[in-house]
C-alpha positions in Angstrom: 125.6 95.8 111.8 123.8 98.4 109.3 120.1 97.3 107.7 119.7 96.7 103.7 117.6 94.7 101.6 118.8 91.3 100.3 117.4 90.7 96.6 116.9 87.3 96.1 115.4 86.8 92.6 113.3 83.6 90.9 114.9 80.9 88.8 111.5 80.8 86.2 113.4 77.4 84.7 114.2 76.3 89.0 110.1 77.0 89.3 109.3 76.0 85.6 110.3 72.4 85.9 108.7 72.1 89.9 105.4 73.4 88.8 105.6 70.6 86.5 106.1 68.1 89.0 103.7 69.3 91.4 100.8 68.8 88.4 102.0 65.4 87.9 102.1 64.7 92.0 98.2 66.9 91.7 97.2 64.8 89.0 98.3 61.2 90.3 96.6 62.5 93.0 93.0 62.8 91.5 93.4 60.1 89.4 93.9 58.2 93.4 90.7 60.3 94.5 88.4 60.5 91.6 89.6 58.3 88.7 85.8 60.1 86.6 85.9 63.5 87.8 90.7 63.7 86.8 89.1 62.1 83.4 86.0 65.1 82.2 88.5 68.0 84.1 90.6 67.0 80.6 87.8 66.9 78.2 87.2 70.9 77.6 84.0 71.2 75.2 84.4 74.5 75.2 87.7 76.1 75.0 86.5 80.1 74.9 84.7 79.3 78.8 88.6 77.2 79.7 89.9 80.4 78.8 88.0 82.6 80.4 87.7 80.8 83.3 91.9 80.1 83.0 92.1 83.9 83.0 89.7 84.7 85.8 91.5 82.4 87.6 95.5 83.9 87.2 93.5 87.5 88.2 92.0 86.1 91.4 95.2 84.3 92.4 97.2 87.4 93.0 93.8 89.8 94.0 94.4 86.7 97.7 97.7 87.7 97.8 96.6 91.9 97.2 93.5 91.5 100.0 96.1 88.9 102.8 98.9 92.2 101.9 96.3 94.6 103.4 94.6 92.7 105.8 98.2 91.9 107.2 99.2 95.7 107.7 99.6 96.8 103.7 98.3 99.6 102.2 97.1 99.0 99.5 98.8 101.9 97.3 101.2 100.1 97.4 99.9 97.2 96.1 100.4 96.4 92.4 99.2 94.5 89.7 100.3 93.4 86.0 100.9 90.7 83.1 104.5 90.2 82.1 103.6 86.4 80.0 107.1 87.2 78.4 108.5 85.5 81.9 105.7 84.0 81.8 103.6 85.8 85.3 101.1 87.3 86.2 101.9 89.5 89.5 101.1 91.4 92.6 104.0 93.2 94.3 103.8 95.2 97.3 105.6 98.4 97.5 106.4 98.5 100.8 107.9 97.1 103.9 106.1 94.7 105.2 106.6 92.3 108.5 107.7 88.4 107.6 103.6 87.3 108.9 102.1 88.6 106.3 104.6 87.4 103.5 103.7 83.8 104.6 100.1 84.4 105.1 100.2 86.2 102.1 102.3 83.5 99.7 100.0 80.9 101.1 96.1 82.5 100.5 95.6 81.1 97.1 96.8 78.3 97.3 94.4 77.4 99.6 91.5 78.9 99.0 91.2 78.5 95.1 93.5 76.0 95.4 93.5 73.0 98.1 89.6 74.5 99.1 88.5 74.4 95.8 90.1 70.5 94.9 88.3 69.6 98.0 85.5 70.8 96.8 85.6 70.0 93.0 86.5 66.0 94.2 83.0 66.0 96.1 80.7 67.6 93.8 82.4 66.4 91.3 82.9 69.4 89.3 85.3 68.8 86.4 86.5 72.5 85.4 87.1 73.8 88.8 89.4 70.7 89.4 91.6 71.5 86.9 91.8 74.8 87.2 92.1 74.0 91.1 95.1 72.0 89.9 96.8 74.7 87.8 96.5 77.1 90.3 97.9 74.6 92.4 100.9 73.7 90.2 101.2 77.7 89.1 101.2 77.7 92.9 105.4 76.9 92.8 106.9 80.0 93.3 105.2 80.7 96.4 106.2 77.5 97.5 109.4 77.9 97.5 109.3 81.8 98.7 107.4 80.4 102.0 109.9 77.0 102.3 112.8 80.3 102.6 111.0 82.7 104.1 109.7 80.2 107.2 113.8 79.4 108.0 115.0 83.2 108.0 115.1 85.6 111.5 111.6 87.1 112.9 112.1 90.5 112.4 113.1 90.5 108.9 111.1 92.4 106.6 110.0 91.5 103.0 109.3 94.2 100.7 109.1 94.2 96.5 109.9 96.6 94.2 110.7 97.6 89.8 110.9 93.5 88.7 108.3 91.5 89.2 110.1 88.3 89.5 111.9 90.0 92.5 112.3 90.7 96.3 114.1 91.7 98.7 114.3 91.4 102.6 115.3 94.1 104.5 117.3 92.9 107.8 121.0 93.6 109.4 121.5 90.4 110.0 123.6 88.8 107.8 122.0 86.0 105.4 124.2 86.0 102.6 124.3 82.9 102.9 120.9 81.4 102.7 120.5 80.1 99.0 117.5 78.1 98.4 116.8 75.9 95.1 114.5 77.6 92.9 115.8 80.9 93.8 119.2 83.2 93.0 120.7 85.9 95.4 121.7 88.2 93.4 123.6 91.2 96.4 122.3 94.1 98.9 121.7 97.8 98.5 120.6 100.5 100.8 117.6 101.4 99.1 115.1 100.3 96.6 113.7 102.2 94.0 109.9 102.1 93.5 108.9 104.5 90.4 106.5 102.8 89.3 102.9 103.3 90.9 100.9 102.4 87.9 98.2 100.3 89.6 98.2 98.3 86.6 100.8 97.1 84.5 100.5 95.3 81.2 103.6 94.2 78.9 103.7 94.7 74.8 104.1 91.6 74.6 101.2 90.5 77.4 98.7 92.3 75.6 99.1 90.8 71.8 99.1 87.3 73.7 96.1 88.0 75.4 94.3 88.3 72.2 95.2 85.9 70.7 94.4 83.4 73.2 91.1 85.5 72.8 90.9 84.9 69.2 92.1 81.7 69.8 88.6 81.1 71.8 86.0 82.8 70.1 87.5 80.6 67.0 86.8 77.7 69.3 83.2 78.5 69.8 82.5 79.8 65.8 83.4 76.6 64.4 
């Protein structure tokens, strides 16, 4: 069988539900491990610092994806970043075919390093800001977790790629995988080739720009009051 791209798209509504479930589970775990640090984490004295730290954490999440892509074989010139807050996503896209091993490792980088590891550190050293950021990152990695579970079941020789759609990806293979459905993902069909026209290194939608300005102004206002 000739190789082709099997296209899948994230179901944002389902991923949001999964994210909330993970958030509740992580908060309950924190309550059992260290109730004091959990309570302190939700008492925000400086909203501007929190908002700034939260945005930086989201950006760091995507940077870690890109670091993993490049370390494990991707060309950095094919990696792009962006925000589409109307879809509820910050993203890092690797617009070239990469191995199954590469994508599996890349998906886990942010969850492990600034989710699980920082969560443990925040518990041990009682760091409220780091704790709440870690919880948010673990919850926000719902899409990464869903994709990891889906891709790990696929044949070893598949190739993964992203293109000019921040919520979709392609699996390149000569195997028949159209029947491989997964909770949280929509199967859109197959393509022989993919368009990768957008080479902008950093792309921010108009809605994202306006939203970020409003969020930062709100943070500054709370700091001045």
